[in-house]
N, C-alpha and C positions, 0 to 999 in steps of 0.2 A: 717420363711424362712431362708435359709442358707445364710451366708455372701457371698458377691459378690466375684466371682472368675473370673479372666480374662481367657476366653476360646477361642482358635483359631477359626476363621471363624464366630465369633459373632461380627458383625460390628455395632450393636446397643445395647444400654445399658438398654433398658427397654421394649419398646412396642412389637415389633416383630423382635427379633434378628434373623439374618440369621444363619441357621445351617443346618446340614445334618446328616441324620440318622446313628446312630450306627457307627460313624466315628473312634472311637478309635481302634476298632479291625478289622472291615471289611468294606471296601468301597463297595457301591452297585455295582460298576463295577467289583470288584473282584469276586462277586458272579457269574459272567459270565464265569470266567476262568475254564477250565476243568482240569487244573493241569498237562497236558501233556507237555513234553519238545519237542521243535522243533528239530527233527532229533536225531540220535544216533551216538555217536562218536566211533571210533575204527573200525578196519577191520581185517579180517583173515590174518594171516601171510602166505606168499607164501610157497609152499611145499619145495622149495629149502632151505628156512630158517629153516624149521623144521628138515631137514636132515643134516643141516650144522654141522660139528664137527671140533674141532680144534685138529690137530695131533701134538703131541709133541714127540720129539726124545731125548733120554737120551744119553749123551756122556760119562756118568760115570756108575759105577756099583751100585750107591746108589738106594735104594728102594724108589719108589714114595710113598709119604704119602698123602692120600686123604684129601682134605681140608674140614673143617666142613661146613655144609650148612649155607648160609648167612641168617641173620634174615630178616623177611619181612620188606619192607619199611614202615616208619611211614605214617599214613594217612595225606593226603595233607591238609594243613591249609591255608585258604585264608584270606586276610585282610577283616575286616568288610565292609559291603556294603558302597560304597562311597556316596550313596544318603541318606540313613537313619541310617547307623551304625548298622543295624541288622546283624545277622549271614549270611555270604555270602555262596552261593552255587557254586560259580565259577566265571569265567570271562564271562560276557555277553555283547555283543555289545561294547566291548572295555574296560570295567572296571569291577572291582570286585563288584558284586551286589547280593542281595537276590532274591528269586523267585518272591516276590511281586513286587519289583521295576522293575525287568526284564519284567514281564508280563504287568505291567502298561505302561512302555515305548513302548513295542511292540504294544499294542493295540492303544495307542495314536498316534503313527506314521502311522500304517496301516490304521486307520480310519480317519486320518487328524483331530483329535479332536482339538477344540478350547475351552480353558477353561478361566474362569474369576476369578480373585482374588478380594474378597470383603473387603480386608483390605488395606495394603500399599505395596503389591507385595514384601513383605520381610518376609513371614511367616517362622518360624523355622520348619525344616523338620527333624524328627527323627522317630524311629520305633513306637512311640506312636502317633505322630501328622501327620504322612505322609499322611493319608487318609482325612485330614481335608481341604486341599487346593490343588486341582489338578493342578492349574496353577503354583504355586510355586514348587510343586513336579516335574513337567515336566521341569521347568527352571533349577532346581537343577540337573536333569538328564543330561541336555545339558552342564551345567557348569562343571560337573565332567568328561565329555568326552564321554558320550554315543553317538553312531554314528547312524544317520538315515540310512546311506548307508548299514550298517551292517544288519539292520532290513530288508531292501529290498532284500539283497542278501540271507538272511535266508529264506525269503518268496519264492523267486525263486527256491531255493534248495528244499524246501518242495513240490513245484508244480511238480518238476521233479520226486520226489520219491513217489508221492501220489498213483500211481497205485500199488506200491508194499506194501502199508500199508493197514491194515484192519481197517476200520473206524467203530467204535462202536457208534451207535446212542445214543444221550443223552436221559435219561429217562425223560418223561414229566408227569410221574404219581406222584400225591400227596400222601404222606404218610397219614395214618389214622388221625394223629394229625393235619397235615396241612389241610387236607380236612375239618375237623371239624372247624378249625380256619377260613378258607375261608367262610364256610357257616354262621358262627356267624357274621363275619364282614359284609358280604353281606346283611344279614337280618337286622342288625343294620342300615346300610345305607339306605336300601329301606324303612324301617319303620320310618325313620326320614327325608326322602327327597324324596317326590313323583316324579315319572318320568314325563317328559313333556307330554306324552300321557294321564296321569292321571289328568292333570290340565285343568280346563275350562278357556281358555285364554280370556282375555279382554284387551282392550286398553283404553287409556285416551287421551282426547283432552285438558286437563288443561294447556298444554304447547305447544304453537304454534312452528312449526319447525324453524321459522326464529329467534326466541328469543335465546339469548345466556346467559342472566343473570340467576342467581339462581332462580328456581321456588319453592317458599316456600311450595306450596301445594304438589308437588312431593317430596320435601325434607322431609316433615313430614311423607308422606306415606312411603318413603324409610326407614326412621328412625324406624317407627313402624314395618316394615317387618324385618329389621335387628335385632330388639329386639327378635322377634319370632324365627329368624334363630339361634341366639345365644343360646336360650333355647334348640332348636333341636340339636345343636352341642354338648351341654353339655350332652344331653340324649344319643347321639351317642357315645360319649367318655365313658360314664359309662357302656355301653353295650360291649365295647371291652374287650376281655379276658385279665385279669390281670391288667387292668387299675386301678380299685378301690383298688388293693392290694398295690399301691404306697401310700406314705404319702399324707395327704390332701394338704399340702403345695405344693408338687410336682405336684399333679393333677391340682391345680389351676394355677401353673406356666406354665405348658404345655398348658392348655386351653387358658390362656392369650396370650401366644406366638404364637399359631397357629390359633387362632380364625379367623382372617382376611384371612389367607391363605386358610382355608377350605371354608369360605364364598365365596371367589372369585372363587375357583375351582368349587363349586357347581353352582354358577351363570353361569359360562362359559360353563358348560355342557348343559345348556338350551339355547344355542345360535341357532338361526334359520338363516342360511346364505341366504336363498332365500329372506327373508324380512329384513335381517340385524337387527334382534331384539333379546332382551334378555327377558326371561320369569321368573318371580319371584315366590315365593312359593305359593302365593294366586292366581296365574294365571295372575297377572298384567304383560302386555307385553309393553316394551318400545323400541323405536328405538334409534339410536345413538344420535340424538340431544336431545331427552327427557332424556336419561341417563346423558348427559352433564348437562342439566338443573336441574336434580334431585340431583346434588351434586358431581358427578364424575369429572366434570371439565376437566382439562388437562389429567386426567387418562383415559378418555373414550377411546381414540384410542388405548392405551396400552392394555386395557381390551379386546376390540374387536379383536385386533390382536392376543392376546393370545388365545382367544376362537377359532379363525380361525385355529391356529396351532394345537389345540386339535383334530380338525375334522379328519385329516388323520390317527390318532391313532385308531379311531373307538373303543373307550373304552366303555365297557359295565358297568352296575351298580356295578358288583363285583370288577372290576378293579378300578373304581372311589372310591369305599369304601376302598379298600386296600391302594390306594394312599393317601386318606385322613387320614387313620390310621397311615401310615408311616410319613406323615407330622406332625401329632400330637405327636406321641410317638418318641421323638428325644432326645437322651442323651446329646447333646451338647448345650442345652438351658442354659441360664444364671440362676444362683441362685438355681439350683436343689440340693436337699439334698442327693439324692442317684442316681447319673447319671448312674452308672453301672447297676442298676436294670432296668432303662429305656432302656438302650442298649439291655439288655437281652430280653425285650419284643419286641423290634423292629426287631431283627434278623429273627425270624420266619415269620414276616410279609413280609420282603424283599424276603425271599426264596419262600414264597407262591405266591407273585406277579410274581416273575421270572418264576416259573413253570407254573402257570396258564396262563400267557401271551404267553409263548412258546407253550403250549398245544392248545390254541385258534388259534395260527398262526405259525404252524410248519415251514413254509418257510420264516418267517420274524424274525430271532433271534435278530434283532436290536431294536425291539419295546420296550423291557424292559428298556434298557438304555435311549431310547428316552423319555419314561415316566418319569424316574427319572430326566432327564434334564429339563423337563417341570416344575417339582416342583421347581427347582432352579430358572427358569424364573418367576414362580408365586410368589416366595418370594421376588424377586426383585421388582415386581409390588406392593406387599403388603407394602414393606418398603417405597416406594414412596407415597403410599396411606396414610401411617401414617403421613408423613411430611405434605402432603397436607391438611389433616384434621386438623392438628395443626394450619396451617396458616388460617384456616377458622374461628378461634376464640379463641381457648383455647391453653394455653401454653403447650409445650411438656410434662413437668413433671406432669401437672395437668391432661392431657389426660391419661397418664399412670396410675395415681392413680385412676381416675374415672373408667377406664375399669377394673382395678384389683378388685376394690370394687364391681363393677357390676357383674363380673364373679363369685366372691366369694358369693355374695348374690344369684345369679341364681343357683349356685351349691348347696348351703345349702338348698334353697327352693326345688330343685329337689330331693335332698337326703331325705328330710322330706316327700315328696309326694310319692316317688316310692320305698323307701327301707323299 
């Protein structure tokens, strides 16, 4: 494994560090930007100005000598972006800023975005780290003087001029390469995670609803199911295009970091709101109290709330698979040997999910960022789950080592079996 490096937005040092996809070069929200500028500046000169001439009268007999043409003015140079110190494209919303920070600030204000910092609310913001913490980036925008009112005025101006502009619809067509990627990820997800309708659901009465203590029978059953799920997640990862081209150490690091995230996402997609139940991979169906007794404890309400928040998104298997892949292939994880290669693998996954989600819901462009925000929520729950499991009996460092060894063993076993 590579030596530890402190990486922004990783608020945990081992088990499931919080991170977000491909953050060094492109924020997932930047993928939504069309690159067009709000409004065009400049206007035609009045005809009177074009016809205007300056008459000169000579009071002497000296011959007028025409002056040489003046050189063109030098290109205007702006101060570096006040937010991230990248190359500025001009003054936007009151300060010199780059296109990235201008668009980020505009979207944040127009959509009333609320961000969370998972460190100490003092993250360094520069052109390399600007996409790693949206909370600190927005605070930096305000600190350097960006104006909310300027964004609102800009929006009102655009509304007035919208009839005069020709709006070109964004293409929702996947390229051949992205179409192939979507198909492979979707197939990998379906073959390692059966849908709810494919399962023969059954319930258990081993835990009475009124009990609140840990039910050892359910705990053992859940532990057994978790073991099987981890093996399926390893299988899913190995089927993702490009994943096995990473170093073995990086593959294990990514699996260890994202395992609980994907487990929780998969469980929550099998939520049945009418009965308020979750269905596991073998068809076992537990209600809220049974989930609590099975070992979820104080996390139960968080998990059920997250599952309820997924319902309005109406994600299909393909979107769930792509979101799982994005969660797994994340270049900001701790201890990666080649994070840039991980970023390169994640970028087409983000683009594929963006286009696929827009194609499914042409009238709901906000669904893609909402999906990505749910990944953020999911990882927060996973982090709390890590700490809770450690409180159940094993020290944090021991938990980390045990899981790493288990993932490595499962991975090597799967490699031997399937390769």
